C-alpha atoms as a printed R data frame, in Angstrom:
    type eleno elety resid chain resno       x       y       z
1   ATOM     1    CA   MET     A     1   3.073  -6.248   2.942
2   ATOM     2    CA   PHE     A     2   1.482  -3.259   1.140
3   ATOM     3    CA   ALA     A     3  -1.804  -3.678   3.036
4   ATOM     4    CA   GLU     A     4   0.072  -3.652   6.364
5   ATOM     5    CA   LEU     A     5   1.774  -0.290   5.724
6   ATOM     6    CA   SER     A     6   0.430   2.990   7.093
7   ATOM     7    CA   SER     A     7  -1.504   5.271   4.811
8   ATOM     8    CA   PRO     A     8   0.413   8.331   3.587
9   ATOM     9    CA   GLN     A     9  -0.399  11.692   5.150
10  ATOM    10    CA   ALA     A    10   0.987  13.901   2.381
11  ATOM    11    CA   ILE     A    11   2.449  13.895  -1.109
12  ATOM    12    CA   PRO     A    12   6.268  14.027  -1.085
13  ATOM    13    CA   ALA     A    13   7.671  17.412  -2.076
14  ATOM    14    CA   GLU     A    14  10.911  18.292  -3.861
15  ATOM    15    CA   VAL     A    15  12.493  14.845  -3.660
16  ATOM    16    CA   ASP     A    16  13.971  12.264  -6.038
17  ATOM    17    CA   PHE     A    17  13.657   8.530  -5.505
18  ATOM    18    CA   LEU     A    18  15.669   5.718  -7.047
19  ATOM    19    CA   ALA     A    19  13.603   2.694  -8.052
20  ATOM    20    CA   GLU     A    20  14.076  -1.041  -8.049
21  ATOM    21    CA   PHE     A    21  11.715  -3.829  -8.956
22  ATOM    22    CA   VAL     A    22  10.854  -6.275  -6.189
23  ATOM    23    CA   GLY     A    23   8.640  -9.315  -5.990
24  ATOM    24    CA   PRO     A    24   8.771 -12.520  -7.994
25  ATOM    25    CA   GLY     A    25  11.875 -13.362 -10.012
26  ATOM    26    CA   TRP     A    26  10.046 -13.213 -13.336
27  ATOM    27    CA   LEU     A    27   9.131  -9.578 -12.639
28  ATOM    28    CA   ARG     A    28  12.612  -8.528 -11.523
29  ATOM    29    CA   LEU     A    29  14.133 -10.136 -14.625
30  ATOM    30    CA   SER     A    30  11.594  -8.965 -17.204
31  ATOM    31    CA   ALA     A    31  10.544  -5.468 -16.062
32  ATOM    32    CA   GLY     A    32  13.657  -3.577 -17.212
33  ATOM    33    CA   PRO     A    33  13.831  -5.181 -20.672
34  ATOM    34    CA   SER     A    34  10.051  -4.743 -21.095
35  ATOM    35    CA   LEU     A    35  10.287  -1.027 -20.323
36  ATOM    36    CA   LYS     A    36  12.913  -0.630 -23.070
37  ATOM    37    CA   LEU     A    37  10.050  -1.106 -25.533
38  ATOM    38    CA   THR     A    38   8.148   1.882 -24.122
39  ATOM    39    CA   ALA     A    39   8.491   5.582 -23.360
40  ATOM    40    CA   LEU     A    40  10.043   4.574 -20.007
41  ATOM    41    CA   ALA     A    41  13.213   2.957 -21.384
42  ATOM    42    CA   GLY     A    42  15.888   3.300 -18.708
43  ATOM    43    CA   TRP     A    43  13.390   3.954 -15.889
44  ATOM    44    CA   CYS     A    44  15.304   4.419 -12.646
45  ATOM    45    CA   GLY     A    45  13.038   6.419 -10.343
46  ATOM    46    CA   LYS     A    46  10.575   9.222  -9.728
47  ATOM    47    CA   ARG     A    47  10.814  12.927  -8.909
48  ATOM    48    CA   PHE     A    48   8.161  14.758  -6.899
49  ATOM    49    CA   VAL     A    49   7.759  18.487  -7.488
50  ATOM    50    CA   GLY     A    50   4.796  20.740  -6.745
51  ATOM    51    CA   GLY     A    51   2.232  17.987  -6.123
52  ATOM    52    CA   GLN     A    52   3.144  16.085  -9.271
53  ATOM    53    CA   ALA     A    53   5.536  13.289 -10.105
54  ATOM    54    CA   VAL     A    54   7.659  12.571 -13.159
55  ATOM    55    CA   ASN     A    55   9.621   9.481 -14.060
56  ATOM    56    CA   LEU     A    56  13.400   9.568 -14.021
57  ATOM    57    CA   LEU     A    57  15.142   7.844 -16.907
58  ATOM    58    CA   ARG     A    58  18.753   6.941 -17.531
59  ATOM    59    CA   PRO     A    59  18.601   5.353 -20.997
60  ATOM    60    CA   HIS     A    60  22.386   4.897 -21.139
61  ATOM    61    CA   ARG     A    61  24.386   3.492 -18.221
62  ATOM    62    CA   ASN     A    62  26.547   6.570 -17.592
63  ATOM    63    CA   GLY     A    63  24.299   9.105 -19.283
64  ATOM    64    CA   PRO     A    64  22.485  12.005 -17.626
65  ATOM    65    CA   LEU     A    65  19.096  11.666 -15.959
66  ATOM    66    CA   ARG     A    66  16.086  12.719 -18.013
67  ATOM    67    CA   VAL     A    67  12.479  13.242 -16.962
68  ATOM    68    CA   SER     A    68   9.506  11.758 -18.779
69  ATOM    69    CA   LEU     A    69   5.770  11.217 -18.469
70  ATOM    70    CA   ALA     A    70   4.381  13.483 -15.768
71  ATOM    71    CA   MET     A    71   1.768  12.039 -13.425
72  ATOM    72    CA   GLN     A    72  -0.917  13.568 -11.242
73  ATOM    73    CA   ALA     A    73  -0.443  12.759  -7.555
74  ATOM    74    CA   ALA     A    74  -3.326  12.498  -5.073
75  ATOM    75    CA   LEU     A    75  -4.231  10.766  -1.847
76  ATOM    76    CA   ALA     A    76  -6.979   8.311  -2.818
77  ATOM    77    CA   PRO     A    77  -8.415   4.856  -1.982
78  ATOM    78    CA   SER     A    78  -6.264   1.870  -2.972
79  ATOM    79    CA   THR     A    79  -7.498  -0.785  -5.386
80  ATOM    80    CA   ILE     A    80  -5.824  -3.338  -3.099
81  ATOM    81    CA   ASP     A    81  -7.558  -2.647   0.210
82  ATOM    82    CA   GLY     A    82  -9.585   0.576  -0.090
83  ATOM    83    CA   ARG     A    83  -7.371   2.423   2.399
84  ATOM    84    CA   THR     A    84  -5.666   5.699   1.508
85  ATOM    85    CA   THR     A    85  -2.670   5.485  -0.786
86  ATOM    86    CA   LEU     A    86  -0.613   7.949  -2.786
87  ATOM    87    CA   ARG     A    87  -2.042   7.452  -6.271
88  ATOM    88    CA   LEU     A    88  -0.006   8.458  -9.321
89  ATOM    89    CA   GLN     A    89  -1.871   8.475 -12.613
90  ATOM    90    CA   TYR     A    90  -0.784   9.352 -16.116
91  ATOM    91    CA   PRO     A    91  -2.864  11.600 -18.385
92  ATOM    92    CA   ARG     A    92  -4.678  10.124 -21.392
93  ATOM    93    CA   GLU     A    93  -2.109  11.801 -23.637
94  ATOM    94    CA   ALA     A    94   0.614   9.529 -22.214
95  ATOM    95    CA   GLY     A    95  -0.293   6.893 -24.785
96  ATOM    96    CA   VAL     A    96  -0.520   3.122 -24.534
97  ATOM    97    CA   PRO     A    97  -0.066   1.490 -22.041
98  ATOM    98    CA   TRP     A    98   0.665   4.402 -19.682
99  ATOM    99    CA   ARG     A    99  -2.751   6.043 -20.072
100 ATOM   100    CA   TRP     A   100  -4.097   3.078 -18.061
101 ATOM   101    CA   ALA     A   101  -1.205   2.736 -15.600
102 ATOM   102    CA   VAL     A   102  -1.617   3.695 -11.956
103 ATOM   103    CA   ASP     A   103   1.011   3.590  -9.228
104 ATOM   104    CA   GLU     A   104  -0.155   3.232  -5.640
105 ATOM   105    CA   LEU     A   105   2.441   4.122  -2.990
106 ATOM   106    CA   ARG     A   106   2.686   3.708   0.782
107 ATOM   107    CA   PRO     A   107   5.530   4.911   3.035
108 ATOM   108    CA   LEU     A   108   7.913   2.344   4.488
109 ATOM   109    CA   GLY     A   109   8.953   4.442   7.500
110 ATOM   110    CA   ASP     A   110  12.604   4.825   6.467
111 ATOM   111    CA   GLY     A   111  11.927   7.535   3.887
112 ATOM   112    CA   GLY     A   112  11.268   4.987   1.169
113 ATOM   113    CA   TRP     A   113   7.997   3.917  -0.403
114 ATOM   114    CA   LEU     A   114   6.559   0.626  -1.586
115 ATOM   115    CA   GLY     A   115   4.829   1.037  -4.927
116 ATOM   116    CA   MET     A   116   2.311  -1.202  -6.632
117 ATOM   117    CA   MET     A   117   1.651  -0.547 -10.325
118 ATOM   118    CA   HIS     A   118  -1.465  -1.822 -12.056
119 ATOM   119    CA   LEU     A   119  -3.396  -1.120 -15.237
120 ATOM   120    CA   GLU     A   120  -6.896   0.321 -15.013
121 ATOM   121    CA   LEU     A   121  -8.295  -2.335 -17.335
122 ATOM   122    CA   THR     A   122 -11.051  -4.700 -16.203
123 ATOM   123    CA   LEU     A   123  -9.114  -7.964 -16.413
124 ATOM   124    CA   LEU     A   124  -5.808  -6.494 -15.162
125 ATOM   125    CA   ARG     A   125  -6.916  -4.175 -12.331
126 ATOM   126    CA   ARG     A   126  -6.061  -6.753  -9.618
127 ATOM   127    CA   LEU     A   127  -2.628  -7.653 -11.049
128 ATOM   128    CA   HIS     A   128  -0.066  -5.484  -9.225
129 ATOM   129    CA   PHE     A   129   3.642  -5.100  -9.949
130 ATOM   130    CA   PRO     A   130   5.705  -4.066  -6.868
131 ATOM   131    CA   PHE     A   131   8.653  -1.670  -6.775
132 ATOM   132    CA   LEU     A   132  10.650   0.203  -4.133
133 ATOM   133    CA   LEU     A   133  11.449   3.904  -4.117
134 ATOM   134    CA   THR     A   134  14.476   4.983  -2.057
135 ATOM   135    CA   PRO     A   135  15.339   8.669  -1.455
136 ATOM   136    CA   ALA     A   136  18.266   9.908  -3.519
137 ATOM   137    CA   GLU     A   137  20.371  13.041  -3.760
138 ATOM   138    CA   ARG     A   138  18.756  15.441  -6.234
139 ATOM   139    CA   ALA     A   139  20.486  14.863  -9.561
């Protein structure tokens, strides 16, 4: 489906998105618990501000939103099909494994985005993990 979506024309500005994992059952079941072992424990979305993105975290069910791990946002070729995608990349200082993580996003047409995360490591570059971003009220 990702390859069939239109290429983005711009980086989202001043918007929050709620996230959910999609794809195979093993990913939907394991992604949340796996993230609890990293700096993205409680990951629930992304915020775009000033050409950058940050992750939104809610580590405790009813707790406040927090931001973590800023990413650079740019329109760039996709590792999936070479067409333009919104590429989000963490800085080297983000630590393991995030220093190698890249999110590629394409708009769905309803204000949401389909994201595909992969690691920029030789043997893992073609293994993508899908997620959806849905616009949310600014928290």
